[in-house]
Every structure is written in structure tokens, then in C-alpha cells.
C-alpha positions as CSV (number, residue, x, y, z in Angstrom):
1,M,-20.1,-3.9,-6.7
2,E,-17.9,-1.0,-5.5
3,I,-16.8,-1.5,-1.9
4,E,-18.5,1.7,-0.7
5,Q,-21.8,0.4,-2.0
6,R,-21.7,-2.4,0.6
7,F,-22.1,0.1,3.5
8,S,-25.7,1.0,4.6
9,T,-27.1,3.4,7.2
10,D,-28.3,0.5,9.4
11,R,-24.8,-0.7,9.8
12,I,-23.1,2.7,10.5
13,V,-22.9,3.8,14.2
14,F,-21.2,6.6,16.1
15,L,-19.3,5.2,19.0
16,E,-18.4,6.9,22.3
17,P,-14.7,7.4,23.0
18,T,-15.3,6.0,26.5
19,L,-15.9,2.5,25.2
20,S,-13.2,-0.1,25.3
21,K,-11.9,-1.8,22.1
22,D,-13.9,-5.0,23.1
23,D,-17.0,-2.9,23.6
24,C,-16.6,-1.3,20.1
25,I,-16.2,-4.8,18.5
26,L,-19.4,-6.0,20.3
27,E,-21.4,-2.9,19.1
28,L,-20.4,-3.5,15.5
29,A,-21.0,-7.3,15.8
30,R,-24.6,-6.5,16.7
31,L,-24.9,-4.5,13.4
32,V,-23.7,-7.4,11.2
33,Q,-25.6,-10.0,13.2
34,P,-28.8,-9.9,11.0
35,Q,-26.8,-10.6,7.9
36,A,-24.3,-13.1,9.4
37,G,-27.1,-15.0,11.2
38,L,-24.9,-15.6,14.2
39,P,-25.1,-14.4,17.8
40,P,-23.3,-11.1,18.2
41,E,-21.3,-12.4,21.1
42,E,-20.0,-15.3,18.9
43,I,-19.0,-12.8,16.2
44,A,-17.3,-10.6,18.7
45,D,-15.4,-13.5,20.2
46,A,-14.1,-14.6,16.8
47,V,-13.0,-11.0,16.0
48,R,-11.3,-10.6,19.4
49,R,-9.3,-13.9,18.9
50,R,-8.1,-12.6,15.5
51,E,-7.2,-9.3,17.1
52,E,-5.1,-11.1,19.8
53,Q,-3.0,-12.7,17.1
54,L,-2.2,-9.4,15.3
55,S,-3.5,-5.9,15.7
56,T,-5.8,-4.8,12.8
57,Y,-4.9,-1.1,13.2
58,V,-3.7,0.0,9.8
59,G,-2.7,3.6,10.5
60,H,-4.2,7.0,9.8
61,G,-6.8,6.5,12.5
62,V,-8.3,3.4,10.8
63,A,-8.8,-0.1,12.2
64,L,-10.1,-3.1,10.3
65,P,-11.1,-5.9,12.8
66,H,-12.2,-9.0,11.0
67,A,-12.8,-12.8,11.3
68,R,-13.5,-15.7,9.1
69,M,-16.7,-17.6,10.2
70,E,-18.1,-20.8,8.8
71,W,-21.8,-19.9,8.9
72,A,-21.5,-16.3,7.7
73,P,-22.7,-15.2,4.2
74,S,-20.0,-14.3,1.7
75,W,-19.3,-11.3,3.9
76,S,-20.9,-8.6,6.0
77,I,-19.5,-5.2,7.1
78,A,-20.2,-2.5,9.7
79,L,-18.7,0.9,10.3
80,G,-18.1,2.7,13.5
81,V,-17.1,6.4,13.7
82,I,-15.4,7.8,16.8
83,P,-15.0,11.6,16.2
84,E,-13.0,12.1,19.4
85,G,-11.0,9.0,18.8
86,L,-9.8,6.1,21.1
87,Q,-6.6,4.2,21.7
88,W,-7.1,1.0,19.7
89,D,-4.0,-0.7,21.1
90,A,-0.7,0.1,22.8
91,A,1.3,-0.1,19.5
92,A,-0.9,2.5,17.7
93,E,0.8,5.9,17.6
94,D,-2.4,7.9,17.1
95,Y,-6.1,7.6,18.0
96,T,-8.5,5.5,16.0
97,H,-11.5,7.4,14.5
98,I,-12.8,4.8,12.0
99,V,-13.4,1.1,12.8
100,V,-14.7,-1.2,10.0
101,L,-15.7,-4.7,11.2
102,I,-15.8,-7.4,8.5
103,V,-17.1,-11.0,8.9
104,Y,-16.5,-13.2,5.9
105,A,-16.7,-16.9,4.9
106,D,-15.1,-18.2,1.6
107,L,-13.7,-15.3,-0.3
108,D,-10.4,-13.5,-1.2
109,Q,-9.6,-11.9,2.2
110,I,-6.6,-10.0,0.9
111,Q,-8.5,-8.4,-1.9
112,L,-11.4,-7.5,0.4
113,L,-9.2,-5.9,3.1
114,S,-7.0,-4.1,0.6
115,S,-10.1,-2.6,-1.1
116,I,-11.4,-1.3,2.2
117,A,-8.0,0.0,3.2
118,R,-7.7,1.8,-0.2
119,L,-11.1,3.4,0.4
120,F,-10.0,4.9,3.7
121,S,-6.4,5.7,2.5
122,S,-7.6,9.0,1.1
123,P,-7.4,11.8,3.7
124,L,-10.4,13.4,2.0
125,V,-12.5,10.3,2.6
126,R,-11.4,10.0,6.3
127,E,-12.0,13.7,7.0
128,S,-15.4,13.7,5.4
129,V,-16.5,10.6,7.3
130,I,-15.2,11.9,10.7
131,A,-16.9,15.3,10.1
132,S,-20.3,13.7,9.4
133,E,-23.0,13.9,12.0
134,T,-25.4,11.2,10.9
135,P,-25.2,7.8,9.3
136,E,-26.7,9.3,6.2
137,E,-23.9,11.8,5.9
138,V,-21.3,9.1,6.5
139,L,-22.8,7.1,3.6
140,A,-22.9,10.2,1.4
141,A,-19.2,10.9,2.2
142,L,-18.3,7.3,1.2
143,K,-20.1,7.5,-2.1
144,R,-19.0,11.1,-2.8
145,P,-15.6,11.1,-1.1
146,G,-14.1,14.5,-0.1
147,A,-17.2,16.6,-1.0
148,R,-16.9,18.7,2.1
149,A,-13.1,19.2,1.8
150,R,-13.4,20.1,-1.9
151,A,-16.0,22.7,-1.2
152,S,-13.7,24.5,1.1
153,L,-10.7,24.6,-1.3
154,D,-9.2,28.1,-1.8
155,P,-9.7,29.3,-5.4
156,A,-6.0,30.2,-5.4
157,I,-5.1,26.6,-4.8
158,L,-7.2,25.6,-7.8
159,G,-5.5,28.4,-9.8
160,V,-2.1,27.0,-9.0
161,A,-3.2,23.5,-10.0
162,R,-4.7,24.7,-13.3
163,S,-1.5,26.6,-14.2
164,T,0.7,23.6,-13.2
165,A,-1.2,21.2,-15.4
166,E,-1.2,23.6,-18.4
167,H,2.6,24.0,-18.1
168,A,3.0,20.2,-17.8
169,F,1.0,19.6,-21.0
170,A,3.0,22.2,-22.8
171,L,6.3,20.7,-21.6
172,A,5.3,17.2,-22.6
173,K,4.6,18.4,-26.1
174,E,7.8,20.4,-26.3
175,T,10.0,17.4,-25.1
176,S,8.1,14.8,-27.2
177,S,7.3,12.9,-24.0
178,R,5.5,9.6,-24.3
179,A,2.8,10.5,-21.8
180,V,1.7,12.9,-19.0
181,L,0.9,11.2,-15.6
182,L,-1.5,13.3,-13.6
183,H,-1.6,12.6,-9.8
184,P,-4.3,14.7,-8.4
185,D,-4.9,12.9,-5.1
186,G,-3.1,15.6,-3.1
187,L,-5.8,18.0,-4.3
188,G,-8.7,15.5,-4.3
189,T,-10.6,17.1,-7.2
190,L,-10.4,17.6,-11.0
191,E,-12.2,20.9,-10.9
192,F,-9.0,22.7,-12.1
193,L,-9.4,21.0,-15.5
194,E,-11.6,23.4,-17.4
195,R,-11.6,21.4,-20.6
196,R,-10.6,18.0,-22.0
197,V,-6.9,17.1,-21.6
198,P,-4.7,16.8,-24.7
199,S,-4.8,13.6,-26.7
200,S,-1.2,13.9,-27.8
201,P,0.8,13.0,-25.8
202,P,-1.8,11.0,-23.9
203,V,-2.7,12.0,-20.3
204,F,-3.2,9.2,-17.7
205,L,-5.1,9.8,-14.4
206,I,-3.1,8.1,-11.6
207,T,-5.0,7.6,-8.3
208,R,-5.3,5.4,-5.2
209,D,-9.1,5.9,-5.3
210,T,-11.1,6.3,-8.5
211,G,-14.2,7.0,-6.4
212,I,-12.9,10.5,-5.5
213,Y,-13.4,12.0,-8.9
214,D,-16.4,13.0,-10.9
215,S,-17.6,11.2,-14.0
216,V,-17.0,14.1,-16.4
217,D,-15.2,12.9,-19.5
218,Y,-11.9,14.8,-19.5
219,G,-10.4,12.6,-22.2
220,F,-7.9,10.6,-20.2
221,A,-6.1,7.9,-22.1
222,D,-6.7,5.6,-19.1
223,V,-7.3,5.6,-15.3
224,I,-4.7,3.7,-13.4
225,Q,-5.4,2.8,-9.7
226,L,-2.3,2.4,-7.5
227,P,-2.2,-0.3,-4.8
228,F,-0.1,1.8,-2.5
229,R,-1.2,4.0,0.3
230,G,0.7,6.6,2.2
231,L,2.8,7.8,-0.7
232,R,4.6,11.0,0.1
233,R,5.9,13.8,-2.2
234,S,9.4,12.2,-1.8
235,N,8.5,8.8,-3.2
236,I,5.2,9.2,-5.2
237,I,6.9,9.4,-8.6
238,E,9.4,6.6,-8.1
239,M,6.8,4.1,-6.7
240,S,4.1,5.1,-9.2
241,L,6.3,4.7,-12.2
242,L,7.6,1.4,-11.0
243,F,4.0,0.1,-10.7
244,I,3.0,1.5,-14.1
245,L,6.1,-0.1,-15.7
246,S,5.0,-3.4,-14.3
247,K,1.6,-3.0,-16.0
248,G,3.3,-2.4,-19.4
249,V,1.9,1.1,-19.8
250,L,5.4,2.5,-20.3
251,Q,8.3,1.0,-22.1
252,K,12.1,1.2,-22.3
253,G,13.0,4.4,-24.1
254,D,10.0,6.4,-23.0
255,T,10.2,9.8,-21.3
256,V,7.3,11.0,-19.2
257,I,6.0,14.1,-17.4
258,S,4.5,13.6,-14.0
259,V,2.2,16.2,-12.3
260,F,1.7,15.8,-8.6
261,G,1.3,17.6,-5.2
262,D,1.1,16.9,-1.5
263,S,-1.9,15.7,0.4
264,E,-1.0,17.6,3.6
265,S,-1.0,20.9,1.9
266,R,-3.8,20.0,-0.6
267,S,-1.8,20.9,-3.6
268,L,-1.0,20.1,-7.2
269,D,2.1,22.2,-7.8
270,S,5.0,20.0,-9.0
271,I,6.2,18.8,-12.4
272,V,8.9,16.1,-12.9
273,Y,10.5,15.0,-16.2
274,T,11.7,11.3,-16.1
275,D,13.8,9.4,-18.5
276,I,12.7,5.8,-18.0
277,D,15.9,4.2,-19.2
278,R,18.1,6.2,-16.9
279,E,15.9,6.2,-13.8
280,F,14.7,2.6,-14.0
281,A,17.7,0.6,-15.2
282,V,17.0,-1.9,-12.4
283,F,13.6,-2.8,-13.8
284,F,14.9,-3.6,-17.2
285,S,18.0,-5.3,-15.7
286,L,15.8,-7.7,-13.8
287,Q,13.7,-8.4,-16.9
288,S,16.9,-9.4,-18.8
289,T,18.5,-11.5,-16.1
290,R,17.5,-14.8,-14.6
291,R,14.6,-14.2,-12.4
292,P,11.8,-16.2,-10.8
293,R,8.9,-16.7,-13.2
294,D,6.5,-16.8,-10.2
295,L,7.4,-13.3,-8.9
296,Q,4.5,-11.0,-9.5
297,E,5.4,-7.5,-10.4
298,V,3.1,-6.0,-7.8
299,V,4.8,-8.0,-5.1
300,F,8.2,-6.8,-6.2
301,S,6.8,-3.2,-6.3
302,R,5.3,-3.6,-2.8
303,V,8.6,-4.8,-1.3
304,I,10.5,-1.9,-2.9
305,Q,8.0,0.5,-1.3
306,L,8.4,-1.1,2.2
307,A,12.2,-1.1,1.8
308,S,12.1,2.6,0.8
309,E,10.0,3.4,3.9
310,L,12.4,1.5,6.2
311,A,15.4,3.2,4.6
312,E,13.8,6.7,5.0
313,E,12.0,6.3,8.3
314,G,13.5,3.3,10.0
315,R,11.4,1.8,12.7
316,E,9.9,4.3,15.2
317,G,12.6,6.7,14.1
318,K,15.5,4.3,14.6
319,P,17.6,3.0,11.6
320,A,16.4,-0.4,10.4
321,G,18.1,-2.8,8.0
322,T,16.7,-6.0,6.6
323,L,16.7,-8.4,3.7
324,F,13.8,-9.6,1.5
325,V,14.3,-12.7,-0.7
326,L,11.6,-12.9,-3.4
327,G,10.3,-15.8,-5.5
328,D,11.6,-19.3,-6.4
329,Y,10.6,-20.4,-2.9
330,E,11.1,-24.1,-3.3
331,R,14.7,-23.7,-4.1
332,V,15.3,-20.9,-1.7
333,A,13.9,-23.0,1.1
334,R,16.7,-25.6,0.6
335,H,19.2,-22.9,1.7
336,T,17.5,-21.5,4.8
337,Q,17.5,-22.1,8.5
338,Q,15.5,-20.3,11.2
339,L,17.5,-18.2,13.7
340,V,14.4,-17.7,15.8
341,I,10.8,-19.1,15.8
342,N,9.2,-18.2,12.5
343,P,6.5,-15.6,13.5
344,F,4.5,-16.4,10.3
345,H,4.4,-20.2,10.9
346,G,0.9,-21.7,11.3
347,Y,-1.1,-18.9,9.6
348,D,-3.1,-19.3,6.5
349,D,-1.5,-18.0,3.3
350,D,-4.2,-15.3,3.0
351,E,-3.2,-13.9,6.4
352,C,0.5,-13.6,5.6
353,N,0.5,-11.8,2.2
354,I,2.9,-8.8,1.8
355,L,0.2,-7.0,-0.2
356,D,-2.1,-7.0,2.8
357,P,-2.0,-3.4,4.2
358,I,-2.7,-4.7,7.7
359,L,0.7,-6.4,7.8
360,E,2.7,-3.3,7.0
361,E,3.6,-2.4,10.6
362,T,4.1,-6.1,11.4
363,V,6.7,-6.4,8.7
364,K,8.4,-3.2,9.8
365,E,8.5,-4.5,13.4
366,F,10.0,-7.9,12.4
367,S,12.6,-6.2,10.3
368,R,14.4,-5.7,13.6
369,I,15.0,-9.4,13.9
370,D,18.3,-10.7,12.5
371,G,17.8,-12.7,9.3
372,A,15.7,-12.4,6.1
373,F,12.1,-12.3,5.1
374,V,11.5,-15.1,2.6
375,I,8.6,-14.3,0.3
376,S,7.1,-16.5,-2.4
377,G,6.3,-15.0,-5.8
378,D,2.6,-14.5,-5.0
379,G,3.5,-12.4,-1.9
380,V,3.0,-14.9,0.9
381,I,5.6,-14.3,3.7
382,Q,6.9,-17.8,4.3
383,S,9.3,-16.8,7.1
384,A,11.1,-14.0,8.9
385,G,14.3,-14.1,11.0
386,T,15.7,-16.6,8.4
387,Y,19.3,-17.5,8.0
388,I,20.5,-17.9,4.4
389,R,23.0,-20.8,4.0
390,T,24.9,-21.4,0.7
391,E,28.4,-22.6,-0.3
392,V,28.9,-19.6,-2.5
393,P,32.0,-17.5,-1.5
394,F,31.5,-13.8,-0.9
395,T,34.6,-12.5,-2.8
396,D,32.6,-10.5,-5.3
397,I,30.8,-8.4,-2.7
398,P,31.9,-4.7,-2.9
399,S,34.0,-3.4,0.0
400,G,32.1,-2.1,2.9
401,L,29.0,-4.3,2.5
402,G,28.2,-6.8,5.3
403,A,26.6,-10.2,5.8
404,R,23.2,-9.1,4.7
405,H,24.4,-8.1,1.3
406,A,26.6,-11.2,1.0
407,A,23.6,-13.4,1.8
408,A,21.6,-11.5,-0.9
409,A,24.3,-12.2,-3.5
410,A,24.7,-15.8,-2.5
411,I,21.0,-16.8,-2.6
412,T,20.4,-15.1,-5.9
413,S,23.4,-16.9,-7.4
414,V,22.1,-20.4,-6.6
415,T,18.4,-19.7,-7.2
416,S,16.5,-17.4,-9.5
417,A,15.2,-15.3,-6.6
418,V,15.6,-11.6,-6.4
419,A,16.8,-10.1,-3.1
420,V,16.3,-6.5,-1.8
421,A,18.7,-5.4,1.0
422,V,18.3,-2.3,3.2
423,S,21.5,-1.1,4.8
424,E,21.0,0.0,8.4
425,S,24.2,2.2,8.4
426,T,23.8,4.0,5.1
427,K,20.0,3.7,4.6
428,R,20.7,2.6,1.0
429,I,18.7,-0.1,-0.9
430,S,20.4,-2.7,-3.0
431,I,18.8,-5.1,-5.4
432,F,20.5,-8.4,-6.2
433,S,19.8,-10.8,-9.1
434,N,21.9,-13.6,-10.6
435,G,24.5,-13.1,-7.8
436,E,25.1,-9.5,-8.6
437,R,24.1,-6.1,-7.2
438,V,22.1,-4.7,-10.2
439,M,21.0,-1.5,-8.6
440,V,21.6,0.7,-5.5
441,W,20.0,3.9,-4.4
């Protein structure tokens, strides 16, 4: 069942901005109580205890308070809408307008939370929900995301999108490109496509939320759902192509045309031609060198995304450097020592996965601690603030690089791990494999 189908009008409520966070949690606990079969106070206490460990604010005005409870059904969910917004916690930089409370028992927590986060990652979905006036309208907005926003689109914007797409299709044919990658999330609609897309070269629909678009058969070769949220115009092509490469859709030697826009300006107005060999040498380099067999491509992609954000934005506007060591954890662990108390110690694996969107701000915050993040191949963050200890000399490190890069080279020379280093001074990202820096940007 699609995640939006699990919401119902009897578990959707509009909350007053004068309520405290604890009061909001209790109100939502009362809504899930009939399904969970537990006293609402008990549900609320469990959620609050989880909240004390780590804030569940995920950004963009959305919070996902949750708790695992022994006597709950597989899972139950309630949605609170606060049009005026409230301050969820001191660390949140903006007001919270959407609160989704989840109570679950034995299920894949990471997948559940990620699915809910993806649903609300679309600005069109969030705006439609917040603009609703009744639970029925909220439910309709979830099942038909962005309907209000799409209805208000300027015809000129659709005209630009239509012209951009047509030029991209023509350019792809002229350059014998392998495929066209259409990223319409900035626009939030496919209404600019007046007919079926070309079959040669094939056109792929790339989106963070497949539920946004209508079911008309436009002739796409495939629909690829991205796991990332918050992609901006500056990094959407790089991150999307890296993920698509990991899925095997594109191959070495391909060239592609990408069509995209910007969610802030509601546009589809940009075309980029990419030579996969030239732009993604690191991907193929990592495939051809010694690397951990357990490292999932989506975990590697997610770390690259976080590293890119740290390099571009830093932490709260301040430059931030850090080191991620990925995969081959058993051997990596033999060469580590904690500089500080490990902030991830004692948590279940499903609460410490790098793929969990709830942990994004936590990872960025802990990036300020000296030492490395050590992450197993399935994405579990085993430790942070970790000192890398090997006997490998640092003579091969390029001039100007410091201890962080030396540690990356050293650990990847004695294990099959991959290391991603972010430089605080230059804001550049380096990838190390087999003891060598295989890519920098």
C-alpha cells in the first residue's frame, strides 16, 4: 500500500500554535490509540522518551515523532497540521507546520520513516497540506499532491517548460545521447507534455515522489524514484546521475541530456549535456579498484550527498570538514580508537542508519567533532569522533593535505574501505580507495 493511503480523516487534526510540543504529541497519541490499543498517555510517554534522545524534526517544517512499542500493531500513524506553525525544538531553524506521529512494532523503521519523509519532501505536497482547511482536504492533498499549486501555475511557465523539453529531445537526437533524464519536480506537473515523449533516445522520468504525477501514459522508458530530498539546482544533476549509475541504468561510455528546473521558482528551464566517462571517473575507478563488497551503492551515494552539502553550506554557515570511512567494518574497527564518547553507542542499528533522513542534521552536527564517521556497508553509523590508527606512512599524500586526508589514505590502504574526506579550508571533497586519492572536486 502507498504510504499516503495509510492516512485517514479520523487521524488528521489541526493543532493550535499555542500548544506545546508535548501537548501536540499527546493529541496525536489520542488519534492512534484505537489502532494501537494502548493508553494515549503511554504512547505519548514513549514518543517523548524517543524525542529526548534525538529530535525528530527533519526540516522544511516537518517533524516525525515516533516510538517502537511492544503491543502496537504493525504500525499506526496520525497527522497534525499547524498552519501558523510552532517551534518544535531549539535547534530547529524554522517553524514546524506538519507533525506525523508513528507508532510501530516489528517492521523496517528506516524504510517507513524514509517513505514518509519522501512524501513530505515535495514543497507542493507541504503547501497543499498546510493550505487545506479540513481533514478531507488534507487527505485529498496527500493523494493528489500539489493539485492546488498546479492549478495556479502561470501558462507562461508551462510554455517555457514545453519549449525546454522539446529542445532537449531534439538535442539528444542530434548528439546521439543514450537517454534523456526528465526532472520535473521543480514544476510539479507533466501538463507541459502535450504528447508522448520520444522512444529514441529513451526518456526517463526522475522524481523524488511518483505520487505527484498523473497516470497518463507519456511513453517513459522508466520512472526512477530518487532517495534524496532537498536537492538544489546546483547539485541535482550530479547526485541524480550518481544514483542512476548505481542502479545500472547508465553505463560507461554513455552521454545523457538532463532537463531540470528549480522548486523555488517553479520552473523547468535548464538543459545539461553530460559525458558519463568524463564527469564520473570516480564511479568507475571505485568499481575497478579494491572496494568493500558490503558497501551498498545507495549508502555511498548518500554519503557523497551529505559531504557535498557540508562542503557547500558548512554547519550553520560555518565551514565544516569531516571524514567518512565506508564499508569493511570488521577490519576498519581494528584500526580505530575513540577520541570522545561515541554518540551512536547503545542505539539499535535501525536508529543509526545514514539513510534515515531524521539523522541528517545529527550527522552534520557531529561533523564538528574531531575524528571520523565509521559506517558499515549497509549504512549503519558505527561511531563518530573516531581516531584512525595505522602503521602506514603518509609520504604519498599530496602537499597541502592534512591529517584527515592522511587518515583516509592510510585506512583505505590496509582495508578495502572507501573514505570520503571534506576539507574545511578549501571546501573540496576527496575520495580515497586502495590508499590513493581517486577523485577530488
